[in-house]
All heavy atoms as TSV, in Angstrom:
chain	resi	resn	atom	element	x	y	z
A	1	MET	N	N	100.391	46.373	171.789
A	1	MET	CA	C	100.326	46.020	170.371
A	1	MET	C	C	98.984	45.496	170.032
A	1	MET	O	O	98.484	45.607	168.975
A	1	MET	CB	C	101.380	44.968	169.993
A	1	MET	CG	C	102.836	45.466	170.350
A	1	MET	SD	S	103.386	46.565	169.065
A	1	MET	CE	C	105.026	46.909	169.552
A	2	LEU	N	N	98.415	44.644	171.059
A	2	LEU	CA	C	97.046	44.082	170.821
A	2	LEU	C	C	96.039	45.255	170.733
A	2	LEU	O	O	95.226	45.042	169.918
A	2	LEU	CB	C	96.781	43.123	171.943
A	2	LEU	CG	C	95.387	42.469	171.720
A	2	LEU	CD1	C	95.241	41.623	170.675
A	2	LEU	CD2	C	95.049	41.667	173.116
A	3	LEU	N	N	96.111	46.226	171.550
A	3	LEU	CA	C	95.179	47.334	171.489
A	3	LEU	C	C	95.306	47.979	170.151
A	3	LEU	O	O	94.314	48.328	169.554
A	3	LEU	CB	C	95.445	48.282	172.605
A	3	LEU	CG	C	94.522	49.527	172.732
A	3	LEU	CD1	C	93.061	49.048	172.914
A	3	LEU	CD2	C	94.930	50.486	173.772
A	4	ALA	N	N	96.507	48.173	169.619
A	4	ALA	CA	C	96.637	48.791	168.242
A	4	ALA	C	C	96.031	47.967	167.170
A	4	ALA	O	O	95.387	48.489	166.251
A	4	ALA	CB	C	98.144	49.004	167.931
A	5	TRP	N	N	96.066	46.638	167.319
A	5	TRP	CA	C	95.387	45.752	166.339
A	5	TRP	C	C	93.924	45.869	166.438
A	5	TRP	O	O	93.232	45.895	165.397
A	5	TRP	CB	C	95.986	44.366	166.480
A	5	TRP	CG	C	95.322	43.364	165.585
A	5	TRP	CD1	C	95.643	43.292	164.162
A	5	TRP	CD2	C	94.279	42.470	165.838
A	5	TRP	NE1	N	94.848	42.276	163.687
A	5	TRP	CE2	C	93.999	41.679	164.665
A	5	TRP	CE3	C	93.683	42.070	167.098
A	5	TRP	CZ2	C	93.076	40.781	164.610
A	5	TRP	CZ3	C	92.696	41.124	166.909
A	5	TRP	CH2	C	92.428	40.389	165.720
A	6	LEU	N	N	93.368	45.869	167.698
A	6	LEU	CA	C	91.953	45.889	167.853
A	6	LEU	C	C	91.411	47.251	167.441
A	6	LEU	O	O	90.273	47.311	166.873
A	6	LEU	CB	C	91.591	45.641	169.385
A	6	LEU	CG	C	91.863	44.266	169.905
A	6	LEU	CD1	C	91.743	44.310	171.356
A	6	LEU	CD2	C	90.935	43.257	169.244
A	7	GLU	N	N	92.108	48.293	167.651
A	7	GLU	CA	C	91.578	49.657	167.340
A	7	GLU	C	C	91.931	50.047	165.838
A	7	GLU	O	O	91.426	50.976	165.325
A	7	GLU	CB	C	92.070	50.740	168.312
A	7	GLU	CG	C	91.568	50.533	169.717
A	7	GLU	CD	C	90.206	51.064	169.902
A	7	GLU	OE1	O	89.830	51.991	169.130
A	7	GLU	OE2	O	89.495	50.469	170.623
A	8	ARG	N	N	92.843	49.315	165.350
A	8	ARG	CA	C	93.445	49.601	164.020
A	8	ARG	C	C	93.981	51.031	163.947
A	8	ARG	O	O	93.703	51.841	163.028
A	8	ARG	CB	C	92.509	49.302	163.006
A	8	ARG	CG	C	92.172	47.911	162.685
A	8	ARG	CD	C	91.259	47.656	161.607
A	8	ARG	NE	N	90.984	46.219	161.179
A	8	ARG	CZ	C	90.551	45.211	162.005
A	8	ARG	NH1	N	90.360	45.433	163.256
A	8	ARG	NH2	N	90.448	44.116	161.523
A	9	SER	N	N	94.740	51.364	165.033
A	9	SER	CA	C	95.250	52.693	165.207
A	9	SER	C	C	96.727	52.706	165.036
A	9	SER	O	O	97.466	52.037	165.686
A	9	SER	CB	C	94.918	53.250	166.595
A	9	SER	OG	O	95.608	54.523	166.824
A	10	VAL	N	N	97.227	53.444	164.004
A	10	VAL	CA	C	98.655	53.512	163.735
A	10	VAL	C	C	99.334	54.366	164.906
A	10	VAL	O	O	100.476	53.993	165.290
A	10	VAL	CB	C	98.899	54.328	162.343
A	10	VAL	CG1	C	100.415	54.480	162.181
A	10	VAL	CG2	C	98.205	53.446	161.289
A	11	LEU	N	N	98.685	55.285	165.486
A	11	LEU	CA	C	99.250	56.030	166.600
A	11	LEU	C	C	99.507	55.126	167.848
A	11	LEU	O	O	100.494	55.240	168.368
A	11	LEU	CB	C	98.262	57.126	166.962
A	11	LEU	CG	C	98.714	58.061	168.126
A	11	LEU	CD1	C	99.965	58.801	167.764
A	11	LEU	CD2	C	97.659	59.010	168.491
A	12	VAL	N	N	98.454	54.273	168.115
A	12	VAL	CA	C	98.697	53.452	169.255
A	12	VAL	C	C	99.842	52.509	168.942
A	12	VAL	O	O	100.676	52.157	169.880
A	12	VAL	CB	C	97.450	52.698	169.555
A	12	VAL	CG1	C	97.649	51.610	170.657
A	12	VAL	CG2	C	96.261	53.607	170.058
A	13	LEU	N	N	100.042	51.979	167.745
A	13	LEU	CA	C	101.035	51.113	167.350
A	13	LEU	C	C	102.368	51.830	167.529
A	13	LEU	O	O	103.425	51.206	168.064
A	13	LEU	CB	C	100.854	50.580	165.912
A	13	LEU	CG	C	101.924	49.697	165.353
A	13	LEU	CD1	C	102.022	48.432	166.331
A	13	LEU	CD2	C	101.783	49.424	164.026
A	14	VAL	N	N	102.473	53.048	167.061
A	14	VAL	CA	C	103.802	53.744	167.068
A	14	VAL	C	C	104.170	53.996	168.520
A	14	VAL	O	O	105.312	53.867	168.935
A	14	VAL	CB	C	103.685	55.085	166.279
A	14	VAL	CG1	C	104.741	56.016	166.649
A	14	VAL	CG2	C	103.537	54.779	164.861
A	15	VAL	N	N	103.195	54.434	169.392
A	15	VAL	CA	C	103.456	54.675	170.813
A	15	VAL	C	C	103.948	53.384	171.536
A	15	VAL	O	O	104.821	53.385	172.369
A	15	VAL	CB	C	102.321	55.379	171.539
A	15	VAL	CG1	C	102.495	55.434	173.025
A	15	VAL	CG2	C	102.096	56.760	170.965
A	16	ALA	N	N	103.255	52.393	171.201
A	16	ALA	CA	C	103.520	51.029	171.888
A	16	ALA	C	C	105.016	50.591	171.422
A	16	ALA	O	O	105.869	50.086	172.206
A	16	ALA	CB	C	102.531	49.957	171.485
A	17	ALA	N	N	105.290	50.713	170.088
A	17	ALA	CA	C	106.649	50.440	169.696
A	17	ALA	C	C	107.624	51.340	170.303
A	17	ALA	O	O	108.796	50.780	170.551
A	17	ALA	CB	C	106.619	50.499	168.103
A	18	ALA	N	N	107.523	52.553	170.449
A	18	ALA	CA	C	108.443	53.391	171.112
A	18	ALA	C	C	108.571	52.933	172.607
A	18	ALA	O	O	109.726	53.055	173.139
A	18	ALA	CB	C	107.873	54.834	171.054
A	19	PHE	N	N	107.567	52.539	173.289
A	19	PHE	CA	C	107.686	52.074	174.614
A	19	PHE	C	C	108.551	50.833	174.689
A	19	PHE	O	O	109.414	50.623	175.547
A	19	PHE	CB	C	106.324	51.752	175.330
A	19	PHE	CG	C	105.743	52.971	176.033
A	19	PHE	CD1	C	104.644	53.563	175.745
A	19	PHE	CD2	C	106.428	53.441	177.187
A	19	PHE	CE1	C	104.128	54.603	176.348
A	19	PHE	CE2	C	105.967	54.485	177.871
A	19	PHE	CZ	C	104.829	55.146	177.540
A	20	VAL	N	N	108.370	49.937	173.601
A	20	VAL	CA	C	109.196	48.713	173.541
A	20	VAL	C	C	110.623	49.116	173.325
A	20	VAL	O	O	111.513	48.507	173.950
A	20	VAL	CB	C	108.658	47.801	172.544
A	20	VAL	CG1	C	109.658	46.622	172.307
A	20	VAL	CG2	C	107.321	47.220	173.030
A	21	LEU	N	N	110.852	50.103	172.462
A	21	LEU	CA	C	112.150	50.616	172.247
A	21	LEU	C	C	112.954	51.124	173.452
A	21	LEU	O	O	114.002	50.926	173.743
A	21	LEU	CB	C	112.193	51.539	171.012
A	21	LEU	CG	C	113.519	52.070	170.572
A	21	LEU	CD1	C	114.328	50.841	169.884
A	21	LEU	CD2	C	113.285	53.096	169.571
A	22	CYS	N	N	112.171	51.957	174.161
A	22	CYS	CA	C	112.633	52.507	175.454
A	22	CYS	C	C	113.019	51.375	176.482
A	22	CYS	O	O	113.987	51.522	177.254
A	22	CYS	CB	C	111.663	53.388	176.089
A	22	CYS	SG	S	111.385	54.989	175.298
A	23	ALA	N	N	112.288	50.382	176.403
A	23	ALA	CA	C	112.609	49.200	177.345
A	23	ALA	C	C	113.768	48.424	176.919
A	23	ALA	O	O	114.568	47.868	177.742
A	23	ALA	CB	C	111.351	48.198	177.348
A	24	VAL	N	N	114.006	48.385	175.494
A	24	VAL	CA	C	115.154	47.592	174.962
A	24	VAL	C	C	116.496	48.429	175.229
A	24	VAL	O	O	117.578	47.827	175.476
A	24	VAL	CB	C	114.919	47.144	173.552
A	24	VAL	CG1	C	116.136	46.616	172.980
A	24	VAL	CG2	C	113.747	46.148	173.451
A	25	VAL	N	N	116.471	49.712	174.988
A	25	VAL	CA	C	117.600	50.490	175.027
A	25	VAL	C	C	118.101	50.528	176.451
A	25	VAL	O	O	117.326	50.727	177.417
A	25	VAL	CB	C	117.257	52.014	174.573
A	25	VAL	CG1	C	118.451	52.999	174.841
A	25	VAL	CG2	C	116.806	51.976	173.120
A	26	PRO	N	N	119.348	50.386	176.650
A	26	PRO	CA	C	119.846	50.202	178.051
A	26	PRO	C	C	120.047	51.579	178.657
A	26	PRO	O	O	121.187	52.120	178.633
A	26	PRO	CB	C	121.141	49.485	177.814
A	26	PRO	CG	C	121.698	49.718	176.457
A	26	PRO	CD	C	120.375	49.913	175.644
A	27	ALA	N	N	119.014	52.166	179.218
A	27	ALA	CA	C	119.099	53.345	179.903
A	27	ALA	C	C	118.975	53.173	181.373
A	27	ALA	O	O	118.314	52.230	181.771
A	27	ALA	CB	C	117.812	54.307	179.409
A	28	HIS	N	N	119.782	53.931	182.102
A	28	HIS	CA	C	119.843	53.629	183.559
A	28	HIS	C	C	119.215	54.819	184.303
A	28	HIS	O	O	119.365	55.909	184.014
A	28	HIS	CB	C	121.351	53.459	184.015
A	28	HIS	CG	C	122.005	52.401	183.227
A	28	HIS	ND1	N	121.753	51.065	183.618
A	28	HIS	CD2	C	122.864	52.318	182.288
A	28	HIS	CE1	C	122.485	50.267	182.781
A	28	HIS	NE2	N	123.256	51.004	182.030
A	29	GLY	N	N	118.517	54.400	185.392
A	29	GLY	CA	C	118.138	55.390	186.372
A	29	GLY	C	C	117.003	56.299	185.897
A	29	GLY	O	O	115.972	55.829	185.278
A	30	GLN	N	N	117.237	57.556	186.030
A	30	GLN	CA	C	116.301	58.595	185.652
A	30	GLN	C	C	116.174	58.788	184.035
A	30	GLN	O	O	115.136	59.188	183.570
A	30	GLN	CB	C	116.637	59.855	186.279
A	30	GLN	CG	C	116.366	59.842	187.758
A	30	GLN	CD	C	116.583	61.303	188.434
A	30	GLN	OE1	O	117.081	62.148	187.742
A	30	GLN	NE2	N	116.159	61.358	189.601
A	31	LEU	N	N	117.188	58.414	183.337
A	31	LEU	CA	C	117.135	58.537	181.836
A	31	LEU	C	C	115.942	57.627	181.321
A	31	LEU	O	O	115.205	58.009	180.386
A	31	LEU	CB	C	118.311	58.240	181.261
A	31	LEU	CG	C	118.471	58.307	179.769
A	31	LEU	CD1	C	118.191	59.704	179.238
A	31	LEU	CD2	C	119.820	57.845	179.257
A	32	ALA	N	N	115.816	56.439	181.897
A	32	ALA	CA	C	114.753	55.580	181.378
A	32	ALA	C	C	113.423	56.133	181.741
A	32	ALA	O	O	112.439	56.054	180.823
A	32	ALA	CB	C	114.952	54.107	182.035
A	33	LEU	N	N	113.265	56.672	182.835
A	33	LEU	CA	C	111.937	57.382	183.162
A	33	LEU	C	C	111.661	58.615	182.301
A	33	LEU	O	O	110.553	58.696	181.895
A	33	LEU	CB	C	112.044	57.808	184.602
A	33	LEU	CG	C	110.810	58.517	185.342
A	33	LEU	CD1	C	109.767	57.489	185.354
A	33	LEU	CD2	C	111.122	59.018	186.749
A	34	VAL	N	N	112.689	59.345	182.097
A	34	VAL	CA	C	112.435	60.472	181.133
A	34	VAL	C	C	112.085	60.026	179.725
A	34	VAL	O	O	111.199	60.666	179.095
A	34	VAL	CB	C	113.761	61.434	181.206
A	34	VAL	CG1	C	113.731	62.501	180.063
A	34	VAL	CG2	C	113.927	62.010	182.544
A	35	LEU	N	N	112.793	59.059	179.233
A	35	LEU	CA	C	112.466	58.558	177.876
A	35	LEU	C	C	110.997	58.080	177.803
A	35	LEU	O	O	110.291	58.371	176.840
A	35	LEU	CB	C	113.417	57.529	177.498
A	35	LEU	CG	C	114.809	57.862	177.155
A	35	LEU	CD1	C	115.663	56.713	176.826
A	35	LEU	CD2	C	114.811	58.795	175.996
A	36	SER	N	N	110.577	57.239	178.715
A	36	SER	CA	C	109.244	56.732	178.748
A	36	SER	C	C	108.199	57.820	178.898
A	36	SER	O	O	107.161	57.790	178.263
A	36	SER	CB	C	108.990	55.626	179.821
A	36	SER	OG	O	109.264	56.142	181.034
A	37	SER	N	N	108.590	58.879	179.709
A	37	SER	CA	C	107.649	59.935	179.865
A	37	SER	C	C	107.530	60.729	178.705
A	37	SER	O	O	106.350	61.343	178.266
A	37	SER	CB	C	108.139	60.824	181.052
A	37	SER	OG	O	108.123	60.102	182.259
A	38	LEU	N	N	108.544	60.958	177.923
A	38	LEU	CA	C	108.543	61.810	176.722
A	38	LEU	C	C	107.745	61.011	175.610
A	38	LEU	O	O	106.983	61.629	174.756
A	38	LEU	CB	C	110.015	62.025	176.130
A	38	LEU	CG	C	110.760	63.035	176.909
A	38	LEU	CD1	C	112.163	63.161	176.453
A	38	LEU	CD2	C	110.091	64.427	176.942
A	39	VAL	N	N	107.850	59.681	175.646
A	39	VAL	CA	C	107.047	58.894	174.627
A	39	VAL	C	C	105.531	59.073	174.950
A	39	VAL	O	O	104.773	59.263	174.080
A	39	VAL	CB	C	107.441	57.327	174.734
A	39	VAL	CG1	C	106.505	56.558	173.983
A	39	VAL	CG2	C	108.800	57.232	174.121
A	40	ALA	N	N	105.126	58.992	176.212
A	40	ALA	CA	C	103.767	59.247	176.616
A	40	ALA	C	C	103.347	60.541	176.280
A	40	ALA	O	O	102.115	60.767	175.802
A	40	ALA	CB	C	103.616	58.879	178.074
A	41	LEU	N	N	104.126	61.597	176.616
A	41	LEU	CA	C	103.733	62.981	176.296
A	41	LEU	C	C	103.602	63.216	174.725
A	41	LEU	O	O	102.651	63.847	174.417
A	41	LEU	CB	C	104.695	63.894	176.892
A	41	LEU	CG	C	104.458	65.357	176.795
A	41	LEU	CD1	C	103.212	65.706	177.563
A	41	LEU	CD2	C	105.598	66.263	177.229
A	42	ALA	N	N	104.491	62.686	173.966
A	42	ALA	CA	C	104.443	62.865	172.521
A	42	ALA	C	C	103.177	62.141	171.919
A	42	ALA	O	O	102.487	62.718	171.112
A	42	ALA	CB	C	105.619	62.283	171.911
A	43	GLY	N	N	102.817	60.970	172.521
A	43	GLY	CA	C	101.745	60.225	172.026
A	43	GLY	C	C	100.435	61.018	172.477
A	43	GLY	O	O	99.460	61.035	171.641
A	44	ALA	N	N	100.343	61.583	173.684
A	44	ALA	CA	C	99.088	62.372	174.003
A	44	ALA	C	C	99.042	63.592	173.168
A	44	ALA	O	O	97.777	63.931	172.664
A	44	ALA	CB	C	99.270	62.769	175.497
A	45	PHE	N	N	100.075	64.282	172.820
A	45	PHE	CA	C	99.940	65.507	171.946
A	45	PHE	C	C	99.638	65.020	170.567
A	45	PHE	O	O	98.672	65.659	169.861
A	45	PHE	CB	C	101.263	66.265	171.860
A	45	PHE	CG	C	101.433	67.203	172.961
A	45	PHE	CD1	C	102.312	67.093	173.985
A	45	PHE	CD2	C	100.657	68.353	173.052
A	45	PHE	CE1	C	102.458	68.038	174.975
A	45	PHE	CE2	C	100.687	69.402	174.026
A	45	PHE	CZ	C	101.583	69.182	174.995
A	46	ALA	N	N	100.128	63.979	170.067
A	46	ALA	CA	C	99.714	63.488	168.724
A	46	ALA	C	C	98.311	63.006	168.577
A	46	ALA	O	O	97.596	63.290	167.636
A	46	ALA	CB	C	100.612	62.314	168.236
A	47	ALA	N	N	97.751	62.418	169.741
A	47	ALA	CA	C	96.338	62.069	169.725
A	47	ALA	C	C	95.479	63.279	169.683
A	47	ALA	O	O	94.450	63.389	169.088
A	47	ALA	CB	C	96.048	61.217	170.839
A	48	LEU	N	N	95.848	64.375	170.500
A	48	LEU	CA	C	95.056	65.513	170.546
A	48	LEU	C	C	95.107	66.256	169.138
A	48	LEU	O	O	94.051	66.819	168.720
A	48	LEU	CB	C	95.580	66.450	171.675
A	48	LEU	CG	C	95.155	66.037	173.006
A	48	LEU	CD1	C	95.893	66.862	174.114
A	48	LEU	CD2	C	93.621	66.031	173.250
A	49	LEU	N	N	96.226	66.309	168.590
A	49	LEU	CA	C	96.306	67.102	167.305
A	49	LEU	C	C	95.769	66.277	166.243
A	49	LEU	O	O	95.347	66.912	165.167
A	49	LEU	CB	C	97.776	67.391	166.991
A	49	LEU	CG	C	98.406	68.383	168.004
A	49	LEU	CD1	C	99.879	68.503	167.741
A	49	LEU	CD2	C	97.769	69.749	167.989
A	50	SER	N	N	95.658	64.989	166.123
A	50	SER	CA	C	95.117	64.285	165.048
A	50	SER	C	C	93.617	63.925	165.054
A	50	SER	O	O	93.113	63.467	164.127
A	50	SER	CB	C	95.803	62.929	164.993
A	50	SER	OG	O	95.593	62.078	166.008
A	51	ARG	N	N	92.996	64.301	166.168
A	51	ARG	CA	C	91.478	64.029	166.271
A	51	ARG	C	C	90.811	65.049	165.286
A	51	ARG	O	O	91.181	66.184	165.202
A	51	ARG	CB	C	90.985	64.128	167.604
A	51	ARG	CG	C	90.983	65.421	168.253
A	51	ARG	CD	C	90.547	65.441	169.717
A	51	ARG	NE	N	90.528	66.740	170.020
A	51	ARG	CZ	C	89.509	67.173	170.979
A	51	ARG	NH1	N	88.753	66.473	171.426
A	51	ARG	NH2	N	89.526	68.525	171.247
A	52	PRO	N	N	89.771	64.627	164.758
A	52	PRO	CA	C	88.881	65.483	163.865
A	52	PRO	C	C	88.204	66.524	164.629
A	52	PRO	O	O	87.807	66.258	165.776
A	52	PRO	CB	C	87.964	64.593	163.140
A	52	PRO	CG	C	87.858	63.341	163.915
A	52	PRO	CD	C	89.121	63.295	164.701
A	53	LYS	N	N	88.022	67.672	164.080
A	53	LYS	CA	C	87.286	68.736	164.765
A	53	LYS	C	C	85.786	68.577	164.649
A	53	LYS	O	O	85.339	68.100	163.668
A	53	LYS	CB	C	87.686	70.085	164.105
A	53	LYS	CG	C	89.098	70.621	164.442
A	53	LYS	CD	C	89.312	72.053	163.912
A	53	LYS	CE	C	90.706	72.496	164.304
A	53	LYS	NZ	N	90.893	73.861	163.885
A	54	THR	N	N	85.047	68.943	165.761
A	54	THR	CA	C	83.670	68.841	165.742
A	54	THR	C	C	83.086	70.093	165.298
A	54	THR	O	O	83.791	71.203	165.120
A	54	THR	CB	C	83.199	68.580	167.229
A	54	THR	OG1	O	83.467	69.598	168.080
A	54	THR	CG2	C	83.697	67.238	167.724
A	55	ALA	N	N	81.763	70.201	165.041
A	55	ALA	CA	C	81.148	71.375	164.590
A	55	ALA	C	C	81.176	72.494	165.578
A	55	ALA	O	O	81.328	73.663	165.249
A	55	ALA	CB	C	79.695	71.035	164.227
A	56	ALA	N	N	81.158	72.112	166.861
A	56	ALA	CA	C	81.277	73.156	167.895
A	56	ALA	C	C	82.609	73.888	167.922
A	56	ALA	O	O	82.819	75.022	168.263
A	56	ALA	CB	C	80.911	72.498	169.243
A	57	GLU	N	N	83.702	73.105	167.695
A	57	GLU	CA	C	84.988	73.591	167.652
A	57	GLU	C	C	85.361	74.413	166.538
A	57	GLU	O	O	86.154	75.383	166.545
A	57	GLU	CB	C	86.084	72.438	167.723
A	57	GLU	CG	C	86.072	71.669	169.094
A	57	GLU	CD	C	87.037	70.477	168.984
A	57	GLU	OE1	O	87.402	70.087	167.985
A	57	GLU	OE2	O	87.382	70.086	170.095
A	58	GLU	N	N	84.668	74.202	165.363
A	58	GLU	CA	C	84.919	75.057	164.126
A	58	GLU	C	C	84.266	76.388	164.269
A	58	GLU	O	O	84.711	77.322	163.633
A	58	GLU	CB	C	84.433	74.244	162.897
A	58	GLU	CG	C	85.249	72.987	162.578
A	58	GLU	CD	C	84.714	72.161	161.437
A	58	GLU	OE1	O	83.650	72.619	160.948
A	58	GLU	OE2	O	85.210	71.280	161.057
A	59	ALA	N	N	83.126	76.492	165.007
A	59	ALA	CA	C	82.481	77.716	165.050
A	59	ALA	C	C	83.199	78.809	165.936
A	59	ALA	O	O	84.025	78.542	166.651
A	59	ALA	CB	C	81.014	77.450	165.589
């Protein structure tokens, strides 16, 4: 949450909040691992899709 405040990034805040939610939800065994992995994967895809295109990528 501190990183989201320092970077002023909504995406980092959402991913951090989702990780906290995964920790609070009583999931057992591999389900907890799958949930946290899905949060990280969704955050990575969102970061890649939300970045602005550079001039080299547009050409």
